[in-house]
C-alpha positions as a Markdown table, in Angstrom:
| # | Residue | x | y | z |
|---|---|---|---|---|
| 1 | Unk | 111.6 | 161.3 | 143.8 |
| 2 | Unk | 109.9 | 159.7 | 140.8 |
| 3 | Unk | 109.4 | 156.0 | 140.7 |
| 4 | Unk | 111.5 | 155.5 | 137.7 |
| 5 | Unk | 114.4 | 157.5 | 139.1 |
| 6 | Unk | 114.5 | 155.3 | 142.2 |
| 7 | Unk | 114.1 | 152.2 | 140.1 |
| 8 | Unk | 117.0 | 153.0 | 137.8 |
| 9 | Unk | 119.2 | 154.3 | 140.7 |
| 10 | Unk | 118.8 | 151.0 | 142.6 |
| 11 | Unk | 119.9 | 149.0 | 139.6 |
| 12 | Unk | 122.9 | 151.2 | 138.9 |
| 13 | Unk | 124.0 | 151.1 | 142.6 |
| 14 | Unk | 123.8 | 147.3 | 142.8 |
| 15 | Unk | 125.4 | 146.9 | 139.4 |
| 16 | Unk | 128.2 | 149.2 | 140.5 |
| 17 | Unk | 128.9 | 147.0 | 143.6 |
| 18 | Unk | 128.7 | 143.9 | 141.4 |
| 19 | Unk | 131.4 | 145.2 | 139.0 |
| 20 | Unk | 133.8 | 146.0 | 141.9 |
| 21 | Unk | 133.4 | 142.4 | 143.1 |
| 22 | Unk | 133.7 | 141.0 | 139.6 |
| 23 | Unk | 137.0 | 142.8 | 139.1 |
| 24 | Unk | 138.2 | 141.9 | 142.6 |
| 25 | Unk | 137.9 | 138.2 | 141.6 |
| 26 | Unk | 139.3 | 138.4 | 138.1 |
| 27 | Unk | 142.3 | 140.5 | 139.1 |
| 28 | Unk | 143.1 | 138.2 | 142.0 |
| 29 | Unk | 143.2 | 135.2 | 139.6 |
| 30 | Unk | 145.6 | 137.1 | 137.2 |
| 31 | Unk | 147.8 | 138.5 | 140.0 |
| 32 | Unk | 148.4 | 135.5 | 142.2 |
| 33 | Unk | 148.5 | 131.7 | 141.9 |
| 34 | Unk | 145.3 | 130.2 | 143.4 |
| 35 | Unk | 144.7 | 126.5 | 143.5 |
| 36 | Unk | 142.4 | 125.0 | 140.8 |
| 37 | Unk | 139.5 | 125.0 | 143.3 |
| 38 | Unk | 140.1 | 128.7 | 144.3 |
| 39 | Unk | 140.4 | 129.7 | 140.6 |
| 40 | Unk | 137.1 | 127.9 | 139.8 |
| 41 | Unk | 135.2 | 129.6 | 142.6 |
| 42 | Unk | 136.7 | 133.0 | 141.7 |
| 43 | Unk | 135.4 | 132.5 | 138.2 |
| 44 | Unk | 132.0 | 131.3 | 139.4 |
| 45 | Unk | 131.6 | 134.5 | 141.4 |
| 46 | Unk | 132.8 | 136.6 | 138.4 |
| 47 | Unk | 130.5 | 134.9 | 135.9 |
| 48 | Unk | 127.4 | 135.2 | 138.1 |
| 49 | Unk | 128.0 | 139.0 | 138.1 |
| 50 | Unk | 128.2 | 139.5 | 134.4 |
| 51 | Unk | 124.7 | 140.9 | 134.4 |
| 52 | Unk | 126.0 | 144.2 | 135.8 |
| 53 | Unk | 127.3 | 145.7 | 132.5 |
| 54 | Unk | 124.2 | 144.7 | 130.5 |
| 55 | Unk | 122.0 | 146.2 | 133.3 |
| 56 | Unk | 124.0 | 149.5 | 133.1 |
| 57 | Unk | 123.3 | 149.5 | 129.3 |
| 58 | Unk | 119.7 | 148.7 | 129.8 |
| 59 | Unk | 119.2 | 151.6 | 132.2 |
| 60 | Unk | 120.8 | 153.8 | 129.6 |
| 61 | Unk | 118.4 | 152.6 | 127.0 |
| 62 | Unk | 115.4 | 153.0 | 129.3 |
| 63 | Unk | 116.3 | 156.6 | 130.1 |
| 64 | Unk | 117.8 | 157.9 | 126.8 |
| 65 | Unk | 115.5 | 156.1 | 124.3 |
| 66 | Unk | 112.4 | 157.5 | 125.8 |
| 67 | Unk | 110.8 | 159.7 | 123.1 |
| 68 | Unk | 109.2 | 161.9 | 125.8 |
| 69 | Unk | 112.7 | 163.0 | 127.0 |
| 70 | Unk | 114.1 | 165.8 | 125.0 |
| 71 | Unk | 117.7 | 165.0 | 124.0 |
| 72 | Unk | 119.3 | 167.1 | 121.3 |
| 73 | Unk | 122.7 | 167.1 | 119.8 |
| 74 | Unk | 123.9 | 169.6 | 122.4 |
| 75 | Unk | 123.1 | 167.3 | 125.3 |
| 76 | Unk | 124.5 | 164.3 | 123.5 |
| 77 | Unk | 127.8 | 166.2 | 122.9 |
| 78 | Unk | 127.8 | 167.0 | 126.7 |
| 79 | Unk | 127.6 | 163.3 | 127.5 |
| 80 | Unk | 130.4 | 162.6 | 125.0 |
| 81 | Unk | 132.7 | 165.3 | 126.4 |
| 82 | Unk | 132.3 | 163.8 | 129.9 |
| 83 | Unk | 133.3 | 160.3 | 128.7 |
| 84 | Unk | 136.2 | 161.6 | 126.6 |
| 85 | Unk | 137.5 | 163.6 | 129.6 |
| 86 | Unk | 137.2 | 160.6 | 131.8 |
| 87 | Unk | 139.0 | 158.4 | 129.3 |
| 88 | Unk | 141.9 | 160.8 | 128.8 |
| 89 | Unk | 142.4 | 161.6 | 132.5 |
| 90 | Unk | 142.1 | 158.1 | 134.0 |
| 91 | Unk | 144.0 | 156.3 | 131.2 |
| 92 | Unk | 146.8 | 158.8 | 131.9 |
| 93 | Unk | 146.7 | 158.1 | 135.7 |
| 94 | Unk | 146.8 | 154.4 | 135.0 |
| 95 | Unk | 149.7 | 154.9 | 132.6 |
| 96 | Unk | 151.7 | 156.8 | 135.3 |
| 97 | Unk | 150.8 | 154.1 | 137.8 |
| 98 | Unk | 152.2 | 151.3 | 135.5 |
| 99 | Unk | 155.3 | 153.3 | 134.7 |
| 100 | Unk | 156.1 | 153.9 | 138.4 |
| 101 | Unk | 155.7 | 150.2 | 139.2 |
| 102 | Unk | 157.8 | 149.1 | 136.2 |
| 103 | Unk | 161.6 | 149.0 | 136.9 |
| 104 | Unk | 163.8 | 151.2 | 134.7 |
| 105 | Unk | 160.9 | 153.2 | 133.4 |
| 106 | Unk | 160.0 | 156.8 | 134.1 |
| 107 | Unk | 157.4 | 159.4 | 133.1 |
| 108 | Unk | 158.8 | 160.8 | 129.9 |
| 109 | Unk | 157.9 | 161.4 | 126.2 |
| 110 | Unk | 158.0 | 157.6 | 125.6 |
| 111 | Unk | 155.3 | 157.1 | 128.3 |
| 112 | Unk | 153.2 | 159.9 | 126.8 |
| 113 | Unk | 153.5 | 158.3 | 123.3 |
| 114 | Unk | 152.5 | 155.0 | 124.8 |
| 115 | Unk | 149.6 | 156.6 | 126.6 |
| 116 | Unk | 148.2 | 158.2 | 123.4 |
| 117 | Unk | 148.5 | 154.8 | 121.6 |
| 118 | Unk | 146.7 | 153.1 | 124.4 |
| 119 | Unk | 143.9 | 155.6 | 124.3 |
| 120 | Unk | 143.5 | 155.1 | 120.5 |
| 121 | Unk | 143.6 | 151.3 | 120.7 |
| 122 | Unk | 141.7 | 150.6 | 123.9 |
| 123 | Unk | 145.0 | 149.4 | 125.4 |
| 124 | Unk | 144.6 | 150.8 | 128.9 |
| 125 | Unk | 143.3 | 148.9 | 132.0 |
| 126 | Unk | 140.8 | 146.1 | 131.7 |
| 127 | Unk | 137.7 | 148.1 | 132.7 |
| 128 | Unk | 138.3 | 151.1 | 130.4 |
| 129 | Unk | 136.6 | 149.3 | 127.4 |
| 130 | Unk | 133.3 | 150.3 | 128.9 |
| 131 | Unk | 134.0 | 154.0 | 128.1 |
| 132 | Unk | 134.4 | 153.1 | 124.4 |
| 133 | Unk | 131.1 | 151.2 | 124.5 |
| 134 | Unk | 129.3 | 154.2 | 126.1 |
| 135 | Unk | 130.8 | 156.5 | 123.4 |
| 136 | Unk | 129.6 | 154.2 | 120.7 |
| 137 | Unk | 126.1 | 154.2 | 122.2 |
| 138 | Unk | 126.0 | 158.0 | 122.5 |
| 139 | Unk | 127.3 | 158.5 | 118.9 |
| 140 | Unk | 124.4 | 156.4 | 117.6 |
| 141 | Unk | 121.8 | 157.8 | 120.0 |
| 142 | Unk | 120.1 | 160.2 | 117.5 |
| 143 | Unk | 119.5 | 157.2 | 115.2 |
| 144 | Unk | 118.5 | 154.9 | 118.0 |
| 145 | Unk | 116.0 | 157.5 | 119.3 |
| 146 | Unk | 114.4 | 157.6 | 115.9 |
| 147 | Unk | 113.8 | 153.9 | 116.1 |
| 148 | Unk | 112.3 | 154.1 | 119.6 |
| 149 | Unk | 110.2 | 157.1 | 118.7 |
| 150 | Unk | 108.6 | 155.6 | 115.6 |
| 151 | Unk | 108.7 | 151.8 | 116.0 |
| 152 | Unk | 105.5 | 150.1 | 117.0 |
| 153 | Unk | 105.5 | 147.5 | 119.7 |
| 154 | Unk | 105.5 | 144.8 | 117.1 |
| 155 | Unk | 108.5 | 146.3 | 115.3 |
| 156 | Unk | 110.5 | 146.8 | 118.5 |
| 157 | Unk | 109.9 | 143.2 | 119.5 |
| 158 | Unk | 111.0 | 142.1 | 116.0 |
| 159 | Unk | 114.2 | 144.1 | 116.4 |
| 160 | Unk | 114.9 | 142.6 | 119.8 |
| 161 | Unk | 114.3 | 139.1 | 118.4 |
| 162 | Unk | 116.8 | 139.7 | 115.6 |
| 163 | Unk | 119.3 | 141.1 | 118.0 |
| 164 | Unk | 118.9 | 138.2 | 120.4 |
| 165 | Unk | 119.1 | 135.5 | 117.8 |
| 166 | Unk | 122.1 | 136.9 | 115.8 |
| 167 | Unk | 124.0 | 138.7 | 118.6 |
| 168 | Unk | 123.5 | 136.2 | 121.4 |
| 169 | Unk | 122.2 | 132.8 | 120.2 |
| 170 | Unk | 124.4 | 132.6 | 117.1 |
| 171 | Unk | 127.6 | 133.5 | 118.9 |
| 172 | Unk | 126.7 | 130.9 | 121.6 |
| 173 | Unk | 126.3 | 128.2 | 118.9 |
| 174 | Unk | 129.5 | 129.3 | 117.2 |
| 175 | Unk | 131.5 | 129.0 | 120.4 |
| 176 | Unk | 130.1 | 125.6 | 121.3 |
| 177 | Unk | 130.5 | 124.1 | 117.9 |
| 178 | Unk | 133.7 | 125.8 | 116.8 |
| 179 | Unk | 132.0 | 126.6 | 113.5 |
| 180 | Unk | 130.7 | 130.0 | 112.3 |
| 181 | Unk | 127.1 | 130.2 | 111.1 |
| 182 | Unk | 127.0 | 132.0 | 107.8 |
| 183 | Unk | 123.9 | 134.0 | 108.4 |
| 184 | Unk | 124.3 | 137.4 | 110.1 |
| 185 | Unk | 122.9 | 140.9 | 110.5 |
| 186 | Unk | 124.9 | 144.2 | 110.1 |
| 187 | Unk | 125.5 | 144.7 | 113.8 |
| 188 | Unk | 128.3 | 142.9 | 115.5 |
| 189 | Unk | 128.1 | 143.5 | 119.3 |
| 190 | Unk | 125.3 | 142.5 | 121.7 |
| 191 | Unk | 125.0 | 145.9 | 123.4 |
| 192 | Unk | 122.4 | 147.5 | 121.1 |
| 193 | Unk | 120.2 | 144.5 | 122.1 |
| 194 | Unk | 120.6 | 145.4 | 125.8 |
| 195 | Unk | 120.0 | 149.1 | 125.0 |
| 196 | Unk | 116.6 | 148.5 | 123.4 |
| 197 | Unk | 115.8 | 145.7 | 125.8 |
| 198 | Unk | 116.0 | 148.1 | 128.8 |
| 199 | Unk | 113.7 | 150.5 | 127.0 |
| 200 | Unk | 111.2 | 147.7 | 126.0 |
| 201 | Unk | 111.0 | 146.3 | 129.5 |
| 202 | Unk | 110.5 | 149.8 | 131.0 |
| 203 | Unk | 107.7 | 150.5 | 128.5 |
| 204 | Unk | 106.3 | 147.0 | 129.0 |
| 205 | Unk | 106.7 | 146.1 | 125.4 |
| 206 | Unk | 108.4 | 143.0 | 126.8 |
| 207 | Unk | 106.8 | 141.6 | 129.9 |
| 208 | Unk | 107.8 | 139.1 | 132.5 |
| 209 | Unk | 105.3 | 137.8 | 135.1 |
| 210 | Unk | 106.9 | 137.9 | 138.6 |
| 211 | Unk | 107.1 | 134.1 | 138.6 |
| 212 | Unk | 108.7 | 134.0 | 135.2 |
| 213 | Unk | 111.2 | 136.7 | 136.0 |
| 214 | Unk | 112.4 | 134.9 | 139.2 |
| 215 | Unk | 112.5 | 131.6 | 137.4 |
| 216 | Unk | 114.6 | 133.0 | 134.6 |
| 217 | Unk | 116.9 | 134.7 | 137.1 |
| 218 | Unk | 117.4 | 131.5 | 139.1 |
| 219 | Unk | 117.8 | 129.2 | 136.2 |
| 220 | Unk | 120.2 | 131.4 | 134.3 |
| 221 | Unk | 122.3 | 131.8 | 137.5 |
| 222 | Unk | 122.4 | 128.1 | 138.1 |
| 223 | Unk | 123.3 | 127.5 | 134.5 |
| 224 | Unk | 126.3 | 129.9 | 134.7 |
| 225 | Unk | 127.5 | 128.1 | 137.9 |
| 226 | Unk | 127.2 | 124.7 | 136.4 |
| 227 | Unk | 128.9 | 125.7 | 133.1 |
| 228 | Unk | 131.8 | 127.3 | 135.0 |
| 229 | Unk | 132.2 | 124.2 | 137.0 |
| 230 | Unk | 132.1 | 122.1 | 133.8 |
| 231 | Unk | 134.7 | 124.3 | 132.1 |
| 232 | Unk | 137.1 | 123.6 | 134.9 |
| 233 | Unk | 136.4 | 120.0 | 135.5 |
| 234 | Unk | 136.2 | 119.1 | 131.8 |
| 235 | Unk | 139.1 | 121.4 | 130.9 |
| 236 | Unk | 136.9 | 123.0 | 128.2 |
| 237 | Unk | 138.1 | 126.4 | 127.0 |
| 238 | Unk | 135.0 | 126.7 | 124.8 |
| 239 | Unk | 132.6 | 126.5 | 127.8 |
| 240 | Unk | 134.9 | 128.8 | 129.8 |
| 241 | Unk | 134.9 | 131.4 | 127.1 |
| 242 | Unk | 131.1 | 131.0 | 126.6 |
| 243 | Unk | 130.0 | 131.6 | 130.2 |
| 244 | Unk | 132.4 | 134.5 | 130.6 |
| 245 | Unk | 130.9 | 136.4 | 127.6 |
| 246 | Unk | 128.4 | 139.3 | 127.8 |
| 247 | Unk | 126.9 | 137.9 | 124.5 |
| 248 | Unk | 126.1 | 134.5 | 126.1 |
| 249 | Unk | 122.4 | 133.8 | 126.0 |
| 250 | Unk | 122.5 | 132.8 | 129.7 |
| 251 | Unk | 123.9 | 136.2 | 130.7 |
| 252 | Unk | 121.3 | 138.0 | 128.5 |
| 253 | Unk | 118.4 | 136.1 | 130.2 |
| 254 | Unk | 119.9 | 136.7 | 133.6 |
| 255 | Unk | 120.3 | 140.5 | 133.0 |
| 256 | Unk | 116.8 | 140.8 | 131.5 |
| 257 | Unk | 115.2 | 138.8 | 134.4 |
| 258 | Unk | 117.0 | 140.8 | 137.1 |
| 259 | Unk | 116.0 | 144.1 | 135.4 |
| 260 | Unk | 112.4 | 142.9 | 135.4 |
| 261 | Unk | 112.5 | 141.8 | 139.0 |
| 262 | Unk | 113.9 | 145.2 | 140.1 |
| 263 | Unk | 111.1 | 147.0 | 138.1 |
| 264 | Unk | 108.4 | 144.8 | 139.6 |
| 265 | Unk | 109.8 | 145.2 | 143.1 |
| 266 | Unk | 109.7 | 148.9 | 142.7 |
| 267 | Unk | 106.1 | 148.9 | 141.5 |
| 268 | Unk | 105.0 | 146.9 | 144.5 |
| 269 | Unk | 107.0 | 149.2 | 146.8 |
| 270 | Unk | 105.2 | 152.2 | 145.3 |
| 271 | Unk | 101.8 | 150.6 | 145.9 |
| 272 | Unk | 102.7 | 149.7 | 149.5 |
| 273 | Unk | 104.0 | 153.2 | 150.1 |
| 274 | Unk | 100.7 | 154.7 | 148.8 |
| 275 | Unk | 98.6 | 152.4 | 151.0 |
| 276 | Unk | 100.7 | 153.1 | 154.1 |
| 277 | Unk | 101.1 | 156.8 | 153.2 |
| 278 | Unk | 104.8 | 156.4 | 154.0 |
| 279 | Unk | 107.6 | 158.6 | 152.6 |
| 280 | Unk | 110.0 | 156.4 | 150.6 |
| 281 | Unk | 112.9 | 158.8 | 151.3 |
| 282 | Unk | 112.8 | 157.7 | 154.9 |
| 283 | Unk | 114.1 | 154.2 | 153.9 |
| 284 | Unk | 117.8 | 154.1 | 155.1 |
| 285 | Unk | 118.7 | 151.4 | 152.5 |
| 286 | Unk | 117.3 | 153.6 | 149.7 |
| 287 | Unk | 119.3 | 156.6 | 150.9 |
| 288 | Unk | 122.5 | 154.5 | 150.7 |
| 289 | Unk | 121.7 | 153.2 | 147.2 |
| 290 | Unk | 120.9 | 156.7 | 145.9 |
| 291 | Unk | 124.2 | 158.0 | 147.3 |
| 292 | Unk | 126.1 | 155.1 | 145.7 |
| 293 | Unk | 124.3 | 155.7 | 142.4 |
| 294 | Unk | 125.4 | 159.4 | 142.4 |
| 295 | Unk | 129.0 | 158.2 | 142.6 |
| 296 | Unk | 128.7 | 155.0 | 140.5 |
| 297 | Unk | 130.6 | 156.3 | 137.4 |
| 298 | Unk | 133.4 | 157.6 | 139.5 |
| 299 | Unk | 133.6 | 154.4 | 141.5 |
| 300 | Unk | 133.8 | 152.5 | 138.2 |
| 301 | Unk | 136.7 | 154.6 | 137.1 |
| 302 | Unk | 138.7 | 154.4 | 140.3 |
| 303 | Unk | 138.0 | 150.9 | 141.8 |
| 304 | Unk | 140.5 | 149.0 | 139.7 |
| 305 | Unk | 143.3 | 151.4 | 140.8 |
| 306 | Unk | 142.4 | 150.6 | 144.5 |
| 307 | Unk | 142.4 | 146.9 | 143.8 |
| 308 | Unk | 145.7 | 147.1 | 142.1 |
| 309 | Unk | 147.2 | 149.0 | 145.0 |
| 310 | Unk | 146.0 | 146.2 | 147.3 |
| 311 | Unk | 147.3 | 143.5 | 145.1 |
| 312 | Unk | 150.5 | 145.0 | 143.5 |
| 313 | Unk | 151.7 | 147.6 | 146.0 |
| 314 | Unk | 150.6 | 146.0 | 149.3 |
| 315 | Unk | 151.2 | 142.5 | 147.9 |
| 316 | Unk | 148.1 | 141.3 | 149.6 |
| 317 | Unk | 147.2 | 137.8 | 148.4 |
| 318 | Unk | 143.6 | 137.0 | 149.4 |
| 319 | Unk | 144.1 | 133.3 | 148.7 |
| 320 | Unk | 146.9 | 133.1 | 151.3 |
| 321 | Unk | 144.9 | 135.1 | 153.8 |
| 322 | Unk | 141.6 | 133.4 | 154.1 |
| 323 | Unk | 141.0 | 131.9 | 150.6 |
| 324 | Unk | 138.1 | 132.8 | 148.3 |
| 325 | Unk | 136.1 | 134.3 | 151.1 |
| 326 | Unk | 138.8 | 137.0 | 151.5 |
| 327 | Unk | 137.8 | 138.2 | 148.1 |
| 328 | Unk | 134.7 | 139.7 | 149.7 |
| 329 | Unk | 136.9 | 141.5 | 152.2 |
| 330 | Unk | 139.0 | 143.0 | 149.4 |
| 331 | Unk | 135.8 | 143.9 | 147.6 |
| 332 | Unk | 134.5 | 145.7 | 150.7 |
| 333 | Unk | 137.7 | 147.7 | 151.2 |
| 334 | Unk | 138.0 | 148.5 | 147.5 |
| 335 | Unk | 134.4 | 149.6 | 147.2 |
| 336 | Unk | 134.4 | 151.8 | 150.3 |
| 337 | Unk | 137.8 | 153.4 | 149.5 |
| 338 | Unk | 136.7 | 154.1 | 145.9 |
| 339 | Unk | 133.4 | 155.6 | 147.1 |
| 340 | Unk | 135.2 | 157.8 | 149.6 |
| 341 | Unk | 137.7 | 159.0 | 147.0 |
| 342 | Unk | 134.9 | 159.9 | 144.6 |
| 343 | Unk | 133.0 | 161.8 | 147.2 |
| 344 | Unk | 136.2 | 163.9 | 147.8 |
| 345 | Unk | 136.8 | 164.4 | 144.1 |
| 346 | Unk | 133.3 | 165.7 | 143.7 |
| 347 | Unk | 134.3 | 168.6 | 145.9 |
| 348 | Unk | 136.9 | 169.6 | 143.2 |
| 349 | Unk | 135.3 | 172.0 | 140.7 |
| 350 | Unk | 136.9 | 170.5 | 137.5 |
| 351 | Unk | 136.6 | 166.9 | 138.5 |
| 352 | Unk | 133.1 | 167.1 | 139.8 |
| 353 | Unk | 131.7 | 167.1 | 136.2 |
| 354 | Unk | 133.8 | 164.0 | 135.3 |
| 355 | Unk | 133.3 | 161.6 | 138.2 |
């Protein structure tokens, strides 16, 4: 097992668990009526986990932007087919679920029409937006790989600076001031920044010292906690919107720092293993993380369905059964059930390639 494979697998596995917890909290708030304090703590947990999606994108960039890795149009089309298949299949499953739970509705041509419309307009469940993001990244991958293959270290740093300023700092200022800065670049989402940032950190074009990485991680996390607290106690929609955005500079710093910490930890682990002549595969925690990683995409697709069954079908209100701490119990059940379902689905020939 190569160092980089383990390093990326660890990040994906941990990010996968973080996303399940994130949606456990956000869906609980929208499904029930928590107190103001319970709502605040639910959002604090959610906002402290926003690094997960950026880290997924950063791993994608670190892997797929590497010029040494041969990725032609045929392989890219294979990636795209998988995402499209997942989008069509699971949006249909979610449409059927919504129909069954809605009184006086049934699975018919109207439901099919609505399903097609939702696929075209990203109107399915809250987590399906990520599939549209992945499709966008894959469609642009040949051009993005040209940049990573031919850009110098200085040019790549310049690109990252532009992206960070105009796709993170400027939106942050716009949200806080309520006024839109007139200067812009011809890219409108923050995700290309994360894509190239993952590649740059992996190639050490962007470096963090261990102390700096931990400091940035701790400070950004504390900032997100304090801003979420302020949003509730000052009744500020602007601050609440800001610290819940993937484009927020605090989230960007948190994701970059965590990515760097995981990379540095892996490098130290490799050195220790070589000194001790110890087989890394014998690590039980690593084995679990690698197994989670192999199912992470499927878990992402399925976990919201499991959470909705707990909240909507079973009518289980975590706030009336233990409070905010019970959210972690719902998370554990949702994650384990989703993981188990994916492992079963991987035994089905057609579904194995999707999940």
